[in-house]
C-alpha positions as CSV (number, residue, x, y, z in Angstrom):
1,M,-18.1,-60.6,172.1
2,P,-21.0,-59.0,170.2
3,R,-21.3,-59.3,166.6
4,Q,-22.6,-55.9,166.0
5,T,-20.1,-53.2,166.7
6,T,-21.0,-50.6,169.4
7,S,-19.7,-47.2,169.6
8,L,-17.9,-48.4,172.9
9,F,-16.5,-51.4,171.3
10,Y,-15.1,-49.7,168.4
11,D,-13.5,-46.9,170.2
12,N,-11.7,-49.7,172.3
13,L,-10.7,-51.6,169.1
14,R,-9.0,-48.4,168.0
15,L,-6.6,-48.8,170.8
16,V,-5.7,-52.5,169.6
17,D,-2.7,-53.1,167.6
18,A,-2.6,-54.9,164.0
19,D,-1.2,-58.3,165.4
20,K,-4.2,-58.4,168.1
21,L,-6.7,-57.2,165.7
22,R,-5.9,-60.0,163.1
23,R,-5.9,-62.8,166.1
24,L,-9.7,-61.2,167.1
25,V,-10.6,-61.7,163.6
26,R,-9.0,-65.2,162.9
27,M,-10.8,-66.2,166.0
28,G,-14.3,-64.9,164.7
29,A,-14.2,-62.1,167.4
30,Y,-14.6,-59.3,165.0
31,E,-16.2,-59.1,161.5
32,G,-16.9,-55.5,161.4
33,H,-15.4,-52.7,159.2
34,T,-11.8,-51.5,159.7
35,G,-11.9,-48.0,158.6
36,G,-10.2,-46.0,161.5
37,L,-8.2,-49.1,163.0
38,A,-4.7,-50.0,163.3
39,S,-3.4,-46.4,163.3
40,G,-0.1,-46.4,161.5
41,K,-0.5,-49.6,159.8
42,L,-1.2,-50.4,156.2
43,Q,-4.9,-51.6,155.5
44,A,-5.1,-54.2,152.4
45,N,-7.8,-55.3,149.6
46,V,-7.3,-59.0,148.7
47,V,-8.1,-60.4,145.4
48,I,-7.6,-64.2,145.0
49,V,-7.4,-66.1,141.5
50,P,-6.7,-69.2,139.9
51,R,-2.9,-69.5,139.0
52,R,-3.7,-69.2,135.3
53,F,-5.0,-65.5,135.5
54,A,-2.3,-64.4,138.3
55,G,0.0,-63.0,135.4
56,D,-2.6,-61.2,133.6
57,F,-3.9,-59.7,137.0
58,H,-0.4,-58.6,138.2
59,Q,-0.2,-56.8,134.8
60,F,-3.4,-55.0,135.5
61,C,-2.2,-53.7,138.5
62,V,1.2,-52.7,137.7
63,R,-0.5,-50.8,134.8
64,N,-3.0,-49.0,137.2
65,P,-1.0,-48.2,140.2
66,K,-2.8,-45.6,141.5
67,A,-6.2,-47.5,141.5
68,C,-4.4,-50.9,142.6
69,P,-1.1,-50.1,144.9
70,L,0.3,-53.7,145.0
71,V,1.9,-54.6,148.1
72,G,2.0,-58.1,148.0
73,V,1.7,-61.5,146.4
74,S,1.3,-64.9,147.6
75,R,3.1,-68.0,146.2
76,A,0.7,-70.2,144.2
77,G,-0.9,-72.3,146.7
78,S,0.2,-70.4,149.8
79,P,-2.2,-68.7,152.1
80,L,0.3,-66.8,153.8
81,L,1.9,-63.2,153.0
82,P,5.1,-63.4,155.2
83,A,6.1,-59.8,153.8
84,L,3.0,-58.1,155.4
85,G,3.0,-59.7,158.9
86,D,2.0,-63.1,160.4
87,I,-0.8,-63.4,157.9
88,D,-3.2,-66.4,156.6
89,I,-5.2,-64.8,154.1
90,R,-7.7,-67.5,154.5
91,T,-9.0,-66.3,157.9
92,D,-7.3,-62.5,158.7
93,A,-10.0,-60.6,156.9
94,P,-13.6,-59.9,158.7
95,Q,-15.4,-60.9,155.6
96,Y,-14.9,-62.3,152.2
97,N,-16.9,-62.1,148.7
98,I,-17.0,-65.3,146.9
99,Y,-17.4,-65.0,143.3
100,Y,-18.7,-67.3,140.7
101,F,-18.8,-66.0,137.1
102,G,-18.5,-62.7,138.4
103,E,-21.2,-62.9,140.5
104,V,-21.1,-62.7,144.2
105,I,-22.8,-65.7,145.4
106,R,-22.1,-65.7,149.2
107,Q,-20.1,-63.9,152.0
108,K,-18.1,-65.7,154.6
109,T,-15.9,-64.8,157.6
110,D,-13.2,-67.5,156.6
111,I,-12.4,-69.3,153.2
112,I,-10.5,-72.4,154.7
113,D,-13.1,-74.9,153.0
114,L,-12.4,-73.0,149.8
115,W,-8.8,-72.6,149.4
116,R,-7.3,-74.5,146.4
117,D,-3.5,-75.6,145.8
118,D,-3.5,-73.2,142.5
119,F,-4.9,-70.0,144.2
120,A,-2.7,-66.9,144.1
121,A,-3.2,-63.8,146.5
122,F,-2.8,-60.4,145.6
123,A,-2.8,-57.6,148.4
124,L,-3.6,-54.0,147.4
125,G,-3.3,-50.9,149.7
126,S,-6.5,-49.4,150.8
127,S,-7.3,-46.1,151.5
128,L,-9.1,-46.9,154.7
129,T,-5.6,-46.8,156.0
130,V,-5.4,-43.2,156.2
131,E,-8.7,-42.5,158.1
132,A,-7.0,-43.2,161.4
133,A,-4.3,-40.6,160.6
134,L,-7.2,-38.2,159.6
135,I,-9.2,-38.5,162.8
136,E,-5.9,-37.8,164.8
137,K,-5.5,-34.7,162.9
138,G,-9.1,-33.5,163.7
139,V,-10.6,-34.3,160.2
140,K,-14.4,-35.2,160.8
141,L,-15.1,-38.3,159.2
142,R,-19.1,-39.1,159.7
143,S,-18.8,-42.8,158.4
144,I,-16.3,-44.0,161.1
145,G,-17.8,-46.1,163.8
146,C,-21.3,-45.8,162.5
147,G,-21.3,-49.4,160.9
148,K,-21.7,-48.2,157.4
149,A,-19.5,-48.8,154.4
150,L,-17.7,-46.2,152.6
151,P,-19.6,-45.1,149.5
152,K,-17.8,-46.0,146.3
153,F,-18.6,-45.3,142.6
154,R,-17.7,-46.5,139.2
155,T,-16.7,-43.5,137.3
156,G,-15.9,-42.6,133.6
157,I,-12.2,-42.9,133.9
158,M,-11.0,-45.9,132.0
159,T,-8.5,-48.4,133.3
160,R,-5.6,-49.8,131.4
161,G,-6.5,-53.5,130.8
162,A,-4.5,-56.8,130.8
163,G,-5.9,-59.9,129.4
164,P,-9.5,-60.2,130.8
165,F,-9.1,-57.7,133.3
166,G,-10.3,-53.8,132.6
167,G,-13.1,-51.4,133.0
168,E,-13.5,-47.9,134.5
169,M,-11.5,-46.9,137.8
170,V,-13.6,-47.0,141.1
171,V,-13.4,-44.2,143.7
172,S,-14.3,-43.9,147.3
173,M,-15.8,-40.7,148.4
174,R,-15.7,-38.8,151.7
175,P,-17.3,-35.7,152.5
176,I,-14.8,-33.2,154.0
177,R,-15.3,-29.8,155.4
178,Q,-14.4,-27.2,152.9
179,G,-11.4,-25.6,155.3
180,D,-9.9,-29.0,155.7
181,V,-9.5,-30.0,152.0
182,D,-6.2,-28.7,151.6
183,R,-4.7,-30.4,155.0
184,V,-6.6,-33.5,153.6
185,R,-4.5,-33.7,150.3
186,A,-1.3,-33.0,151.8
187,L,-1.9,-35.7,154.6
188,T,-3.2,-38.3,152.2
189,A,-0.1,-38.0,149.9
190,R,2.0,-39.2,152.7
191,F,0.4,-42.5,151.9
192,P,1.3,-43.8,148.4
193,L,0.8,-47.4,149.1
194,A,-2.7,-46.3,150.3
195,H,-3.6,-44.3,147.0
196,G,-2.2,-41.1,148.0
197,S,-3.9,-37.9,147.3
198,P,-7.4,-37.6,146.1
199,I,-8.1,-37.9,142.4
200,H,-11.0,-35.3,142.4
201,V,-12.5,-33.0,144.6
202,G,-16.0,-31.2,144.0
203,E,-18.4,-31.8,141.2
204,P,-19.0,-35.5,141.0
205,S,-20.1,-35.3,137.2
206,I,-16.7,-34.2,136.0
207,I,-15.6,-37.8,136.6
208,G,-18.7,-39.4,135.4
209,I,-20.5,-39.9,138.7
210,K,-24.5,-38.9,138.4
211,D,-25.9,-39.2,141.7
212,L,-23.9,-39.2,145.1
213,M,-26.8,-40.8,146.8
214,A,-26.9,-43.9,144.5
215,P,-23.3,-45.4,145.1
216,D,-22.4,-48.6,143.4
217,W,-21.1,-50.2,146.4
218,G,-21.3,-49.4,150.1
219,D,-23.9,-46.8,151.8
220,A,-25.0,-43.2,150.8
221,V,-23.5,-40.3,152.9
222,E,-25.1,-36.8,152.7
223,I,-22.9,-33.9,151.8
224,M,-23.9,-31.6,154.6
225,D,-23.4,-27.5,154.6
226,G,-19.7,-26.5,154.6
227,E,-18.5,-29.8,153.0
228,V,-17.7,-31.1,149.4
229,P,-17.3,-34.5,148.2
230,V,-13.3,-36.0,148.0
231,F,-12.8,-38.8,145.8
232,W,-9.8,-41.2,145.9
233,A,-8.8,-43.8,143.4
234,S,-10.2,-47.4,144.8
235,S,-8.6,-50.9,144.9
236,L,-12.2,-51.8,144.5
237,T,-11.5,-51.1,140.7
238,A,-9.7,-54.5,140.9
239,Q,-12.6,-56.3,142.2
240,D,-14.9,-54.6,139.8
241,A,-12.3,-55.7,136.8
242,L,-12.6,-59.2,138.5
243,A,-16.4,-59.6,138.3
244,R,-16.3,-58.2,134.6
245,A,-13.5,-61.2,134.1
246,E,-16.2,-63.8,135.0
247,L,-13.8,-66.1,136.2
248,A,-15.1,-69.6,137.4
249,I,-14.5,-68.7,141.0
250,S,-12.3,-65.6,142.6
251,I,-12.6,-64.2,146.2
252,T,-11.9,-60.9,147.4
253,V,-12.5,-59.3,150.8
254,S,-15.7,-57.7,151.2
255,P,-15.9,-53.6,150.7
256,G,-14.7,-52.3,153.9
257,H,-13.5,-55.2,155.5
258,M,-9.8,-54.7,155.0
259,L,-7.1,-57.1,155.7
260,I,-4.9,-55.3,158.5
261,T,-0.9,-55.5,158.0
262,D,2.1,-54.8,160.1
263,V,3.3,-52.7,157.3
264,D,4.2,-49.0,158.2
265,A,1.5,-47.0,156.4
266,Q,3.6,-44.4,155.4
267,A,6.2,-46.7,153.5
268,D,7.8,-45.7,150.5
269,A,6.0,-47.4,147.5
270,G,9.4,-48.2,146.1
271,A,9.8,-51.0,148.7
272,F,6.8,-52.9,147.3
273,K,8.0,-53.5,143.9
274,V,5.9,-57.0,143.6
């Protein structure tokens, strides 16, 4: 199976269920972006830290639920997340970022050789969850299936810190047709575990973003005539806080390469008090 996602291959993947998608990823058969895949299932960002920092990171997520909706926590040393499905966190995301002292030093498609008995893994709901639902409702998303990562920006909105973790909120941006904005607000509000409704629509400078064509992460997307930029809180907030903390080692999934879970995408947030 080719590594580079083609449009036809991607369209076929959209028909594959969550468990089979994870098996494809686990076998190394798919290493691409996950936006628009596994309709109806929650996608999750993943953060892995040494156990001594797990309590502070957990508290950071609790204090910032819009940006860091916590949906799963592993037992220390265990790579499994049974509450989210038949998941091995070492192999089941398409790509991982490896941090040493806050810097991404490499990317890998599995982390079996890096796993340690003192690691704890956290799963945070991702806004990529809602993309399949938006597509099904006729909302045009130009970044889907083109191999580009969603643009993400560091804002001027401060998070509530915990221990070494803190910093500004990160947001994702999607250009949305002006006539679709109200429908998009209402639809995404049904996904509280995936950041829910947007935090801002329109002028980016209001939330501290200077240039939409210079994202801090991902690929720039031009705003076309009749479109407005719409911003959602992003779990990349947690990755940014992780980088600032400068731990000796930490691991995340790469932006856009989420973990596909078996959890209902519209599950009640109250069911995931972890």
